[in-house]
C-alpha atoms as a printed R data frame, in Angstrom:
    type eleno elety resid chain resno       x       y       z
1   ATOM     1    CA   MET     A     1 178.208 -58.369  -4.206
2   ATOM     2    CA   ALA     A     2 175.834 -61.848  -5.086
3   ATOM     3    CA   LYS     A     3 176.616 -63.391  -7.976
4   ATOM     4    CA   SER     A     4 173.176 -62.123  -9.752
5   ATOM     5    CA   THR     A     5 174.377 -58.575  -8.845
6   ATOM     6    CA   SER     A     6 177.327 -58.982 -10.795
7   ATOM     7    CA   LYS     A     7 175.601 -60.075 -14.077
8   ATOM     8    CA   LEU     A     8 173.051 -57.351 -13.366
9   ATOM     9    CA   SER     A     9 176.034 -54.698 -13.105
10  ATOM    10    CA   ARG     A    10 178.339 -56.245 -16.389
11  ATOM    11    CA   GLN     A    11 175.107 -55.988 -18.248
12  ATOM    12    CA   TYR     A    12 174.731 -52.472 -17.455
13  ATOM    13    CA   GLY     A    13 177.854 -51.432 -17.700
14  ATOM    14    CA   ARG     A    14 178.100 -52.552 -21.587
15  ATOM    15    CA   TRP     A    15 174.752 -52.229 -22.757
16  ATOM    16    CA   VAL     A    16 173.482 -48.936 -20.898
17  ATOM    17    CA   TYR     A    17 170.211 -47.936 -20.470
18  ATOM    18    CA   PRO     A    18 167.685 -46.095 -20.660
19  ATOM    19    CA   GLU     A    19 169.391 -44.513 -23.335
20  ATOM    20    CA   PRO     A    20 171.142 -41.156 -22.323
21  ATOM    21    CA   ILE     A    21 169.705 -37.719 -22.509
22  ATOM    22    CA   HIS     A    22 172.415 -35.249 -22.949
23  ATOM    23    CA   ASP     A    23 170.067 -31.918 -22.818
24  ATOM    24    CA   LEU     A    24 167.332 -31.811 -20.423
25  ATOM    25    CA   LYS     A    25 165.728 -28.988 -21.236
26  ATOM    26    CA   LYS     A    26 165.288 -29.772 -24.378
27  ATOM    27    CA   PHE     A    27 163.739 -33.256 -23.092
28  ATOM    28    CA   PHE     A    28 160.884 -31.336 -20.814
29  ATOM    29    CA   ASP     A    29 160.825 -28.343 -23.318
30  ATOM    30    CA   SER     A    30 159.470 -31.197 -26.046
31  ATOM    31    CA   GLY     A    31 156.937 -31.834 -23.747
32  ATOM    32    CA   ALA     A    32 158.284 -35.181 -22.453
33  ATOM    33    CA   ARG     A    33 157.373 -36.212 -18.992
34  ATOM    34    CA   ILE     A    34 158.065 -38.419 -16.019
35  ATOM    35    CA   PHE     A    35 155.586 -40.110 -13.980
36  ATOM    36    CA   SER     A    36 157.854 -40.180 -10.832
37  ATOM    37    CA   ASP     A    37 158.088 -36.067 -10.468
38  ATOM    38    CA   PRO     A    38 156.493 -34.895  -7.561
39  ATOM    39    CA   SER     A    39 156.448 -31.310  -8.802
40  ATOM    40    CA   LEU     A    40 153.543 -32.408 -10.647
41  ATOM    41    CA   PHE     A    41 152.119 -35.152  -8.818
42  ATOM    42    CA   PHE     A    42 152.573 -34.072  -4.932
43  ATOM    43    CA   TYR     A    43 149.016 -34.395  -4.076
44  ATOM    44    CA   ARG     A    44 148.863 -37.814  -6.083
45  ATOM    45    CA   LEU     A    45 151.686 -38.880  -3.675
46  ATOM    46    CA   TRP     A    46 150.161 -36.833  -0.513
47  ATOM    47    CA   PRO     A    47 146.992 -35.421  -0.080
48  ATOM    48    CA   GLU     A    48 146.988 -35.275   3.219
49  ATOM    49    CA   ARG     A    49 150.227 -32.920   3.510
50  ATOM    50    CA   GLU     A    50 150.852 -29.167   3.004
51  ATOM    51    CA   LYS     A    51 153.781 -28.991   0.109
52  ATOM    52    CA   PHE     A    52 157.111 -29.420   0.845
53  ATOM    53    CA   ASN     A    53 160.093 -30.652  -0.445
54  ATOM    54    CA   PRO     A    54 160.850 -34.268   0.013
55  ATOM    55    CA   ASP     A    55 163.906 -36.029   0.467
56  ATOM    56    CA   ILE     A    56 164.494 -38.489  -2.726
57  ATOM    57    CA   LEU     A    57 165.991 -41.590  -3.049
58  ATOM    58    CA   VAL     A    58 166.197 -43.315  -7.037
59  ATOM    59    CA   ALA     A    59 166.824 -46.580  -6.709
60  ATOM    60    CA   GLY     A    60 168.662 -48.428  -9.910
61  ATOM    61    CA   CYS     A    61 168.368 -44.419 -11.167
62  ATOM    62    CA   GLY     A    62 169.845 -45.383 -14.678
63  ATOM    63    CA   THR     A    63 171.471 -42.816 -16.805
64  ATOM    64    CA   ASN     A    64 168.945 -40.110 -16.315
65  ATOM    65    CA   LEU     A    65 166.360 -40.216 -13.850
66  ATOM    66    CA   ALA     A    66 167.885 -39.312 -10.858
67  ATOM    67    CA   ALA     A    67 168.934 -36.157 -12.574
68  ATOM    68    CA   GLN     A    68 165.807 -35.537 -14.137
69  ATOM    69    CA   ILE     A    69 164.364 -35.373 -10.893
70  ATOM    70    CA   ALA     A    70 167.050 -33.014  -9.423
71  ATOM    71    CA   TYR     A    71 166.306 -30.750 -12.635
72  ATOM    72    CA   ARG     A    72 162.582 -30.572 -12.082
73  ATOM    73    CA   ASN     A    73 162.807 -30.402  -8.175
74  ATOM    74    CA   ARG     A    74 165.601 -28.564  -7.575
75  ATOM    75    CA   ASP     A    75 164.596 -27.541  -3.775
76  ATOM    76    CA   SER     A    76 164.237 -31.249  -2.762
77  ATOM    77    CA   LYS     A    77 167.723 -33.041  -2.203
78  ATOM    78    CA   VAL     A    78 167.887 -36.050  -4.396
79  ATOM    79    CA   VAL     A    79 169.850 -39.082  -4.002
80  ATOM    80    CA   GLY     A    80 170.754 -41.594  -7.102
81  ATOM    81    CA   ALA     A    81 171.967 -44.830  -6.710
82  ATOM    82    CA   ASP     A    82 172.793 -47.651  -9.723
83  ATOM    83    CA   LEU     A    83 174.836 -50.572 -10.047
84  ATOM    84    CA   SER     A    84 176.449 -49.147 -13.367
85  ATOM    85    CA   ALA     A    85 179.365 -47.005 -13.292
86  ATOM    86    CA   THR     A    86 178.809 -46.112 -16.636
87  ATOM    87    CA   SER     A    87 174.885 -44.522 -16.012
88  ATOM    88    CA   ILE     A    88 176.254 -42.965 -12.747
89  ATOM    89    CA   GLN     A    89 178.959 -41.416 -14.878
90  ATOM    90    CA   HIS     A    90 176.360 -39.782 -17.479
91  ATOM    91    CA   SER     A    91 174.752 -38.770 -14.322
92  ATOM    92    CA   ILE     A    92 177.362 -37.088 -12.984
93  ATOM    93    CA   LYS     A    93 177.862 -35.234 -16.641
94  ATOM    94    CA   LEU     A    94 174.195 -34.037 -16.131
95  ATOM    95    CA   LYS     A    95 174.513 -32.819 -12.429
96  ATOM    96    CA   GLN     A    96 177.626 -30.826 -13.740
97  ATOM    97    CA   LYS     A    97 176.205 -29.726 -16.852
98  ATOM    98    CA   TYR     A    98 172.941 -28.256 -14.876
99  ATOM    99    CA   LYS     A    99 174.343 -27.282 -11.486
100 ATOM   100    CA   LEU     A   100 172.386 -29.982  -9.924
101 ATOM   101    CA   GLU     A   101 173.720 -28.919  -6.334
102 ATOM   102    CA   ASN     A   102 170.998 -31.117  -4.866
103 ATOM   103    CA   LEU     A   103 172.267 -34.259  -6.464
104 ATOM   104    CA   THR     A   104 173.898 -37.263  -5.014
105 ATOM   105    CA   LEU     A   105 175.163 -40.003  -6.788
106 ATOM   106    CA   VAL     A   106 175.948 -43.204  -5.171
107 ATOM   107    CA   LYS     A   107 177.622 -46.206  -7.491
108 ATOM   108    CA   GLY     A   108 176.495 -49.402  -6.043
109 ATOM   109    CA   ASP     A   109 173.691 -52.102  -4.755
110 ATOM   110    CA   PHE     A   110 171.160 -50.060  -3.147
111 ATOM   111    CA   LEU     A   111 170.723 -53.610  -1.168
112 ATOM   112    CA   GLU     A   112 174.070 -52.966   0.510
113 ATOM   113    CA   ILE     A   113 174.534 -49.110   0.713
114 ATOM   114    CA   ASP     A   114 174.736 -47.380   3.790
115 ATOM   115    CA   PHE     A   115 172.548 -43.856   2.954
116 ATOM   116    CA   GLU     A   116 172.925 -42.443   6.478
117 ATOM   117    CA   GLN     A   117 169.522 -40.856   6.082
118 ATOM   118    CA   ASP     A   118 165.665 -41.880   5.499
119 ATOM   119    CA   PHE     A   119 163.344 -40.832   2.657
120 ATOM   120    CA   ASP     A   120 160.446 -39.179   1.704
121 ATOM   121    CA   LEU     A   121 159.716 -40.581  -1.703
122 ATOM   122    CA   ILE     A   122 161.658 -43.820  -3.223
123 ATOM   123    CA   VAL     A   123 161.363 -44.134  -6.644
124 ATOM   124    CA   ALA     A   124 161.734 -47.753  -7.948
125 ATOM   125    CA   THR     A   125 161.245 -47.778 -11.542
126 ATOM   126    CA   GLY     A   126 162.497 -50.230 -13.778
127 ATOM   127    CA   VAL     A   127 164.970 -52.239 -10.548
128 ATOM   128    CA   LEU     A   128 163.197 -54.364  -8.376
129 ATOM   129    CA   HIS     A   129 161.544 -56.708 -10.964
130 ATOM   130    CA   HIS     A   130 165.041 -57.611 -12.219
131 ATOM   131    CA   LEU     A   131 166.038 -58.538  -8.496
132 ATOM   132    CA   GLU     A   132 166.708 -62.114  -7.639
133 ATOM   133    CA   ASP     A   133 163.986 -61.675  -4.644
134 ATOM   134    CA   PRO     A   134 162.182 -58.071  -5.694
135 ATOM   135    CA   VAL     A   135 160.359 -58.980  -2.068
136 ATOM   136    CA   ALA     A   136 163.446 -58.456  -0.437
137 ATOM   137    CA   GLY     A   137 164.474 -55.300  -2.761
138 ATOM   138    CA   GLY     A   138 160.833 -54.042  -1.996
139 ATOM   139    CA   ALA     A   139 161.354 -54.611   1.984
140 ATOM   140    CA   ALA     A   140 164.862 -53.451   2.110
141 ATOM   141    CA   LEU     A   141 163.524 -49.732   0.500
142 ATOM   142    CA   LYS     A   142 160.477 -49.708   3.203
143 ATOM   143    CA   LYS     A   143 163.259 -49.678   5.745
144 ATOM   144    CA   LEU     A   144 164.425 -46.444   4.175
145 ATOM   145    CA   LEU     A   145 161.289 -44.633   4.070
146 ATOM   146    CA   ARG     A   146 160.488 -42.028   6.869
147 ATOM   147    CA   ASP     A   147 157.235 -41.959   8.433
148 ATOM   148    CA   GLY     A   148 154.551 -40.674   5.928
149 ATOM   149    CA   GLY     A   149 156.787 -41.632   3.065
150 ATOM   150    CA   VAL     A   150 155.674 -43.053  -0.042
151 ATOM   151    CA   LEU     A   151 157.423 -45.998  -2.472
152 ATOM   152    CA   TYR     A   152 156.435 -44.998  -5.924
153 ATOM   153    CA   ALA     A   153 157.493 -48.586  -8.017
154 ATOM   154    CA   MET     A   154 156.984 -49.754 -11.369
155 ATOM   155    CA   LEU     A   155 157.487 -53.471 -12.302
156 ATOM   156    CA   TYR     A   156 156.324 -55.253 -15.048
157 ATOM   157    CA   GLY     A   157 152.842 -56.070 -16.227
158 ATOM   158    CA   MET     A   158 152.579 -59.980 -17.164
159 ATOM   159    CA   SER     A   159 150.331 -59.594 -20.173
160 ATOM   160    CA   HIS     A   160 153.019 -57.616 -22.624
161 ATOM   161    CA   ARG     A   161 155.996 -60.019 -21.297
162 ATOM   162    CA   VAL     A   162 154.256 -63.299 -22.064
163 ATOM   163    CA   GLY     A   163 155.896 -63.131 -25.768
164 ATOM   164    CA   VAL     A   164 158.955 -61.419 -24.637
165 ATOM   165    CA   TYR     A   165 159.841 -64.355 -22.219
166 ATOM   166    CA   MET     A   166 159.427 -66.894 -25.138
167 ATOM   167    CA   LEU     A   167 161.795 -64.993 -27.139
168 ATOM   168    CA   GLN     A   168 164.122 -65.104 -24.139
169 ATOM   169    CA   ARG     A   169 163.924 -68.493 -23.188
170 ATOM   170    CA   ALA     A   170 164.265 -69.313 -26.831
171 ATOM   171    CA   PHE     A   171 167.568 -67.386 -27.207
172 ATOM   172    CA   ARG     A   172 168.843 -68.945 -24.144
173 ATOM   173    CA   GLU     A   173 168.044 -72.354 -25.486
174 ATOM   174    CA   ILE     A   174 169.982 -71.369 -28.821
175 ATOM   175    CA   GLY     A   175 172.912 -69.744 -27.013
176 ATOM   176    CA   LEU     A   176 172.514 -66.242 -27.813
177 ATOM   177    CA   LYS     A   177 174.646 -63.912 -25.364
178 ATOM   178    CA   GLN     A   178 174.852 -60.460 -25.067
179 ATOM   179    CA   SER     A   179 177.437 -59.710 -27.612
180 ATOM   180    CA   LYS     A   180 176.963 -57.232 -30.371
181 ATOM   181    CA   LYS     A   181 177.098 -60.062 -32.731
182 ATOM   182    CA   ASP     A   182 174.046 -61.886 -30.924
183 ATOM   183    CA   VAL     A   183 172.132 -58.782 -30.788
184 ATOM   184    CA   ASP     A   184 172.433 -58.346 -34.468
185 ATOM   185    CA   ILE     A   185 171.157 -62.012 -34.710
186 ATOM   186    CA   ALA     A   186 168.308 -61.427 -32.506
187 ATOM   187    CA   ARG     A   187 167.471 -58.475 -34.277
188 ATOM   188    CA   GLU     A   188 167.014 -60.379 -37.568
189 ATOM   189    CA   CYS     A   189 164.986 -63.167 -35.539
190 ATOM   190    CA   ILE     A   190 162.350 -60.380 -35.082
191 ATOM   191    CA   LYS     A   191 161.905 -60.009 -38.380
192 ATOM   192    CA   PHE     A   192 160.788 -63.114 -39.160
193 ATOM   193    CA   LEU     A   193 158.465 -63.585 -36.271
194 ATOM   194    CA   PRO     A   194 155.246 -64.713 -37.417
195 ATOM   195    CA   PRO     A   195 152.331 -62.333 -36.958
196 ATOM   196    CA   SER     A   196 150.705 -64.042 -34.363
197 ATOM   197    CA   HIS     A   197 153.529 -64.343 -32.120
198 ATOM   198    CA   SER     A   198 152.748 -62.954 -28.586
199 ATOM   199    CA   ALA     A   199 155.642 -60.708 -28.461
200 ATOM   200    CA   ARG     A   200 154.017 -58.894 -31.411
201 ATOM   201    CA   ARG     A   201 152.191 -56.691 -28.483
202 ATOM   202    CA   TYR     A   202 154.944 -55.529 -26.722
203 ATOM   203    CA   ILE     A   203 156.882 -54.941 -29.486
204 ATOM   204    CA   ALA     A   204 154.259 -52.478 -31.086
205 ATOM   205    CA   SER     A   205 154.144 -50.364 -28.028
206 ATOM   206    CA   THR     A   206 157.150 -49.252 -27.324
207 ATOM   207    CA   SER     A   207 159.594 -47.207 -29.899
208 ATOM   208    CA   GLU     A   208 162.927 -47.773 -28.297
209 ATOM   209    CA   LEU     A   209 163.946 -50.902 -29.405
210 ATOM   210    CA   GLY     A   210 165.975 -49.385 -32.183
211 ATOM   211    CA   TYR     A   211 168.536 -48.269 -29.417
212 ATOM   212    CA   ASP     A   212 170.881 -51.737 -28.490
213 ATOM   213    CA   GLY     A   213 170.753 -51.160 -24.749
214 ATOM   214    CA   ALA     A   214 166.791 -51.198 -24.565
215 ATOM   215    CA   PHE     A   215 167.202 -54.185 -27.219
216 ATOM   216    CA   VAL     A   216 169.258 -56.231 -24.426
217 ATOM   217    CA   ASP     A   217 167.248 -54.977 -21.457
218 ATOM   218    CA   THR     A   218 164.346 -56.523 -23.383
219 ATOM   219    CA   PHE     A   219 165.306 -59.842 -25.079
220 ATOM   220    CA   LEU     A   220 168.360 -60.789 -24.036
221 ATOM   221    CA   HIS     A   221 168.477 -59.956 -19.945
222 ATOM   222    CA   VAL     A   222 169.752 -62.156 -17.842
223 ATOM   223    CA   GLN     A   223 167.155 -61.961 -15.054
224 ATOM   224    CA   ASP     A   224 163.377 -60.213 -14.680
225 ATOM   225    CA   VAL     A   225 160.242 -60.892 -13.931
226 ATOM   226    CA   ALA     A   226 156.234 -59.814 -14.223
227 ATOM   227    CA   PHE     A   227 153.580 -59.339 -12.460
228 ATOM   228    CA   TRP     A   228 149.567 -59.370 -13.052
229 ATOM   229    CA   ALA     A   229 147.941 -56.742 -11.015
230 ATOM   230    CA   ASP     A   230 146.295 -59.521  -8.190
231 ATOM   231    CA   GLU     A   231 150.551 -60.472  -8.001
232 ATOM   232    CA   ILE     A   232 151.176 -56.300  -7.410
233 ATOM   233    CA   PHE     A   233 148.669 -56.460  -4.120
234 ATOM   234    CA   GLU     A   234 150.041 -59.575  -2.934
235 ATOM   235    CA   PHE     A   235 154.017 -58.195  -3.592
236 ATOM   236    CA   ILE     A   236 153.020 -54.909  -1.800
237 ATOM   237    CA   GLU     A   237 151.768 -57.133   1.276
238 ATOM   238    CA   ASP     A   238 154.824 -59.241   1.045
239 ATOM   239    CA   ILE     A   239 157.564 -56.172   1.427
240 ATOM   240    CA   GLY     A   240 155.050 -55.011   4.613
241 ATOM   241    CA   MET     A   241 153.091 -51.795   2.654
242 ATOM   242    CA   THR     A   242 149.720 -50.868   2.148
243 ATOM   243    CA   PHE     A   243 148.659 -50.252  -1.431
244 ATOM   244    CA   GLN     A   244 147.891 -46.229  -1.742
245 ATOM   245    CA   SER     A   245 146.924 -45.952  -5.391
246 ATOM   246    CA   TRP     A   246 147.843 -46.505  -9.068
247 ATOM   247    CA   VAL     A   247 149.705 -43.614 -10.180
248 ATOM   248    CA   GLU     A   248 147.228 -43.542 -13.657
249 ATOM   249    CA   PRO     A   249 143.780 -45.131 -11.969
250 ATOM   250    CA   SER     A   250 142.429 -44.953 -15.693
251 ATOM   251    CA   ARG     A   251 144.567 -47.818 -16.525
252 ATOM   252    CA   TYR     A   252 142.224 -49.914 -14.264
253 ATOM   253    CA   HIS     A   253 138.907 -48.909 -14.019
254 ATOM   254    CA   PRO     A   254 135.745 -49.812 -16.109
255 ATOM   255    CA   ARG     A   255 134.601 -46.542 -16.466
256 ATOM   256    CA   THR     A   256 137.894 -45.655 -18.768
257 ATOM   257    CA   MET     A   257 138.514 -49.108 -20.116
258 ATOM   258    CA   MET     A   258 135.123 -50.491 -20.882
259 ATOM   259    CA   PRO     A   259 132.477 -49.427 -23.368
260 ATOM   260    CA   SER     A   260 129.154 -48.855 -21.112
261 ATOM   261    CA   ASN     A   261 127.529 -51.487 -23.450
262 ATOM   262    CA   HIS     A   262 129.807 -54.117 -22.598
263 ATOM   263    CA   PRO     A   263 127.835 -57.228 -21.170
264 ATOM   264    CA   LEU     A   264 129.993 -56.811 -17.697
265 ATOM   265    CA   TYR     A   265 129.985 -53.397 -17.358
266 ATOM   266    CA   LYS     A   266 127.850 -52.928 -14.681
267 ATOM   267    CA   ARG     A   267 129.022 -56.074 -12.837
268 ATOM   268    CA   ALA     A   268 132.513 -54.261 -12.987
269 ATOM   269    CA   LEU     A   269 131.002 -51.252 -11.430
270 ATOM   270    CA   GLU     A   270 129.779 -53.346  -8.551
271 ATOM   271    CA   LEU     A   271 133.371 -54.862  -7.898
272 ATOM   272    CA   ASP     A   272 135.754 -53.445  -5.261
273 ATOM   273    CA   PRO     A   273 138.516 -51.461  -6.482
274 ATOM   274    CA   GLU     A   274 141.238 -53.856  -6.129
275 ATOM   275    CA   SER     A   275 138.951 -56.472  -7.975
276 ATOM   276    CA   GLN     A   276 138.362 -53.994 -10.885
277 ATOM   277    CA   ALA     A   277 142.026 -53.747 -11.162
278 ATOM   278    CA   VAL     A   278 142.629 -57.758 -11.466
279 ATOM   279    CA   PHE     A   279 139.470 -57.661 -13.984
280 ATOM   280    CA   ILE     A   280 140.651 -55.414 -16.014
281 ATOM   281    CA   ASP     A   281 144.210 -56.146 -16.235
282 ATOM   282    CA   ARG     A   282 143.066 -59.917 -16.944
283 ATOM   283    CA   MET     A   283 140.000 -58.833 -19.513
284 ATOM   284    CA   TYR     A   284 142.104 -56.070 -21.522
285 ATOM   285    CA   GLN     A   285 145.854 -57.018 -21.430
286 ATOM   286    CA   HIS     A   286 147.116 -53.672 -21.912
287 ATOM   287    CA   LEU     A   287 149.311 -53.201 -19.088
288 ATOM   288    CA   GLY     A   288 153.371 -53.179 -20.029
289 ATOM   289    CA   THR     A   289 153.869 -51.801 -16.488
290 ATOM   290    CA   HIS     A   290 152.505 -51.373 -13.086
291 ATOM   291    CA   ARG     A   291 152.845 -48.101 -11.732
292 ATOM   292    CA   PHE     A   292 151.618 -47.966  -8.060
293 ATOM   293    CA   LEU     A   293 152.176 -46.066  -4.758
294 ATOM   294    CA   ALA     A   294 152.580 -47.890  -1.388
295 ATOM   295    CA   ARG     A   295 152.718 -46.833   2.110
296 ATOM   296    CA   LYS     A   296 153.651 -48.750   5.342
297 ATOM   297    CA   GLN     A   297 151.399 -50.899   6.454
298 ATOM   298    CA   GLU     A   298 152.043 -49.755  10.317
299 ATOM   299    CA   GLU     A   299 150.795 -46.275   9.628
300 ATOM   300    CA   ALA     A   300 147.119 -44.910  10.081
301 ATOM   301    CA   ARG     A   301 145.063 -44.761   6.866
302 ATOM   302    CA   ASP     A   302 142.943 -42.269   7.432
303 ATOM   303    CA   ASP     A   303 145.442 -39.660   6.799
304 ATOM   304    CA   TRP     A   304 145.889 -40.242   3.442
305 ATOM   305    CA   THR     A   305 142.905 -42.170   2.157
306 ATOM   306    CA   ILE     A   306 140.270 -40.493   0.259
307 ATOM   307    CA   ASP     A   307 136.595 -40.805   1.948
308 ATOM   308    CA   PHE     A   308 134.338 -38.686   0.084
309 ATOM   309    CA   ASN     A   309 132.230 -38.378   3.071
310 ATOM   310    CA   ASP     A   310 134.483 -36.757   5.033
311 ATOM   311    CA   PRO     A   311 133.185 -33.661   6.846
312 ATOM   312    CA   GLY     A   312 135.993 -31.916   5.668
313 ATOM   313    CA   PHE     A   313 134.921 -32.668   1.796
314 ATOM   314    CA   TRP     A   314 133.623 -29.100   1.221
315 ATOM   315    CA   SER     A   315 137.612 -27.738   2.053
316 ATOM   316    CA   TRP     A   316 139.635 -29.771  -0.059
317 ATOM   317    CA   VAL     A   317 141.162 -28.899  -2.929
318 ATOM   318    CA   PRO     A   318 141.050 -30.445  -6.647
319 ATOM   319    CA   HIS     A   319 143.754 -30.670  -8.771
320 ATOM   320    CA   ARG     A   320 143.370 -31.402 -12.279
321 ATOM   321    CA   HIS     A   321 145.886 -34.305 -13.837
322 ATOM   322    CA   PRO     A   322 148.544 -31.941 -15.122
323 ATOM   323    CA   TRP     A   323 148.689 -33.726 -18.252
324 ATOM   324    CA   SER     A   324 144.838 -33.792 -19.341
325 ATOM   325    CA   LYS     A   325 143.496 -32.270 -22.371
326 ATOM   326    CA   ILE     A   326 139.996 -31.435 -23.314
327 ATOM   327    CA   LYS     A   327 138.389 -30.697 -26.676
328 ATOM   328    CA   ALA     A   328 135.143 -29.125 -26.377
329 ATOM   329    CA   SER     A   329 134.177 -32.145 -29.045
330 ATOM   330    CA   GLY     A   330 135.754 -35.280 -30.499
331 ATOM   331    CA   GLY     A   331 134.023 -37.922 -28.368
332 ATOM   332    CA   ARG     A   332 130.965 -40.011 -29.462
333 ATOM   333    CA   ASP     A   333 127.963 -37.783 -31.003
334 ATOM   334    CA   GLY     A   334 130.127 -34.689 -31.095
335 ATOM   335    CA   SER     A   335 130.633 -34.910 -26.796
336 ATOM   336    CA   PRO     A   336 133.712 -33.251 -25.419
337 ATOM   337    CA   LEU     A   337 136.439 -35.818 -25.489
338 ATOM   338    CA   LEU     A   338 139.235 -36.411 -22.612
339 ATOM   339    CA   GLU     A   339 142.553 -37.212 -23.547
340 ATOM   340    CA   ARG     A   340 145.812 -38.203 -21.596
341 ATOM   341    CA   SER     A   341 148.668 -40.789 -21.621
342 ATOM   342    CA   GLY     A   342 147.630 -42.634 -24.641
343 ATOM   343    CA   MET     A   343 143.927 -42.480 -22.955
344 ATOM   344    CA   ARG     A   344 140.550 -40.867 -24.730
345 ATOM   345    CA   GLN     A   345 137.562 -41.113 -22.949
346 ATOM   346    CA   THR     A   346 134.098 -39.164 -24.028
347 ATOM   347    CA   LEU     A   347 132.627 -36.878 -21.312
348 ATOM   348    CA   SER     A   348 129.181 -35.675 -20.783
349 ATOM   349    CA   HIS     A   349 128.928 -31.698 -21.045
350 ATOM   350    CA   ASP     A   350 128.427 -31.492 -17.255
351 ATOM   351    CA   ARG     A   351 131.557 -33.228 -16.276
352 ATOM   352    CA   ALA     A   352 134.017 -31.444 -18.802
353 ATOM   353    CA   LYS     A   353 132.372 -28.340 -17.147
354 ATOM   354    CA   LEU     A   354 133.160 -29.291 -13.708
355 ATOM   355    CA   LEU     A   355 136.883 -30.420 -14.981
356 ATOM   356    CA   GLY     A   356 136.751 -27.071 -17.052
357 ATOM   357    CA   ARG     A   357 136.644 -25.341 -13.127
358 ATOM   358    CA   ILE     A   358 138.999 -27.277 -11.431
359 ATOM   359    CA   ASP     A   359 141.893 -25.410 -11.039
360 ATOM   360    CA   GLY     A   360 143.991 -26.198  -8.167
361 ATOM   361    CA   LYS     A   361 142.885 -22.953  -6.282
362 ATOM   362    CA   MET     A   362 139.267 -23.298  -5.625
363 ATOM   363    CA   THR     A   363 137.846 -25.419  -2.761
364 ATOM   364    CA   MET     A   364 135.194 -28.184  -3.747
365 ATOM   365    CA   LEU     A   365 132.935 -25.477  -2.599
366 ATOM   366    CA   GLU     A   366 134.064 -22.986  -4.433
367 ATOM   367    CA   VAL     A   367 133.499 -25.215  -7.317
368 ATOM   368    CA   LEU     A   368 130.321 -26.070  -6.567
369 ATOM   369    CA   LEU     A   369 129.477 -22.443  -6.383
370 ATOM   370    CA   ARG     A   370 130.880 -21.731  -9.664
371 ATOM   371    CA   LEU     A   371 129.178 -23.987 -11.506
372 ATOM   372    CA   GLY     A   372 126.313 -22.379 -10.080
373 ATOM   373    CA   TRP     A   373 125.012 -24.932  -8.492
374 ATOM   374    CA   GLU     A   374 122.945 -24.233  -4.943
375 ATOM   375    CA   LYS     A   375 124.776 -24.877  -1.639
376 ATOM   376    CA   GLY     A   376 123.305 -26.494   1.548
377 ATOM   377    CA   PRO     A   377 123.686 -29.216   2.953
378 ATOM   378    CA   GLN     A   378 120.902 -31.087   2.244
379 ATOM   379    CA   ASN     A   379 120.449 -30.019  -1.399
380 ATOM   380    CA   ALA     A   380 120.426 -32.499  -3.865
381 ATOM   381    CA   GLU     A   381 122.809 -31.531  -5.938
382 ATOM   382    CA   ASN     A   382 125.652 -31.626  -3.185
383 ATOM   383    CA   ASP     A   383 125.047 -35.373  -3.717
384 ATOM   384    CA   GLN     A   384 125.654 -35.379  -7.284
385 ATOM   385    CA   PHE     A   385 128.410 -33.115  -7.142
386 ATOM   386    CA   ARG     A   386 130.386 -35.224  -4.482
387 ATOM   387    CA   GLN     A   387 129.653 -38.324  -7.182
388 ATOM   388    CA   ALA     A   388 130.987 -36.435 -10.040
389 ATOM   389    CA   ILE     A   389 133.860 -35.858  -8.160
390 ATOM   390    CA   ARG     A   390 134.413 -39.446  -6.730
391 ATOM   391    CA   GLU     A   391 133.983 -40.591 -10.253
392 ATOM   392    CA   THR     A   392 136.419 -38.048 -11.674
393 ATOM   393    CA   TYR     A   393 139.153 -38.851  -9.061
394 ATOM   394    CA   GLU     A   394 138.624 -42.854  -9.360
395 ATOM   395    CA   GLU     A   395 139.548 -41.986 -13.037
396 ATOM   396    CA   GLY     A   396 142.638 -40.722 -12.328
397 ATOM   397    CA   HIS     A   397 141.761 -37.298 -13.668
398 ATOM   398    CA   ILE     A   398 142.073 -35.324 -10.613
399 ATOM   399    CA   MET     A   399 144.029 -35.241  -7.735
400 ATOM   400    CA   ILE     A   400 143.064 -34.076  -3.941
401 ATOM   401    CA   GLN     A   401 144.322 -31.654  -1.495
402 ATOM   402    CA   LYS     A   402 143.252 -32.317   1.994
403 ATOM   403    CA   ALA     A   403 145.147 -30.077   3.909
404 ATOM   404    CA   PRO     A   404 143.924 -27.057   4.537
405 ATOM   405    CA   ARG     A   405 145.641 -23.895   2.080
406 ATOM   406    CA   PRO     A   406 147.629 -21.754   4.123
407 ATOM   407    CA   GLY     A   407 145.022 -19.086   5.195
408 ATOM   408    CA   ARG     A   408 142.093 -21.038   4.332
409 ATOM   409    CA   LEU     A   409 140.041 -23.193   7.360
């Protein structure tokens, strides 16, 4: 085991993170969510495929994540791997408690483990940015993907980490370690931060710092790195993969992030999607993490790319984001309001009506007709509908099922 990996193993052995969950049913019944759940986001992962039960690797699974995914996806085979024996032991308890026969747990460095199989989905949240060489880690995970497989990754966002790194460096310079005494001293130091300190934004954005494992993971970590959006695109290319999409596109799009009267709004809309993400990330500095999907570079993009001029458009099935809620009023001037994961967006009445009709069962044509719009290849309303669907998809409010439903042409 490499020296840097040994440091990580020792840290997470003593300072267990994330905080262990003991009741998965209560966790999910409370409305808590995990972004990497394929049972909820299948068509975000695989718009081109009919539903199947993916084999899943959770690399750096921590205390809970592999068990959470196995609990929600009982027909999938899930493998969880982690350096920390303490984390694996807790996951084993969850496996036994909830009879998760579909879950296999392995203690060790995923860079060194022989998994003896490949996977349809690899989930790597909170692990690659702690490696000495994140690119090597990402490239290793790519090798474990099957053809048509998806990498779901989360990397730290730089805008919220700037102040964190200032404190990490300050605590190292003064000689604070990961002892309980030094953790308590560091906590006291946080109370004395000036209101203008850059770490205040991160501290205000999270509720977990009361747990010592989270505090150490943030301010006394032995090794981590963060990324701007443009560096995410570079990272994906460096590991030999292709960017597929953001897990939450709304956080990167001008229409959901900018008021329409912003002096740069129209210019931002004219940018390509990659440039929009880079612009929004730097302009608003709101992203503590980047969650994204990636595919192998050597695979054909046409299979999973969403082209709204595709002749098959009318047979596609749109699915609403499972966490979206629409209020009849609450937006500007009493307009409908869409809320999701801390995001709030005022909708036109027509857009709210469109989203209300999308049920994950009707095709695009059926939705069009249900709205009372006229059908016909040359009808102007068809183009308006396509544009509305395109914008709704770009904003992350819907997923697209390109594969035909059973029994449908």
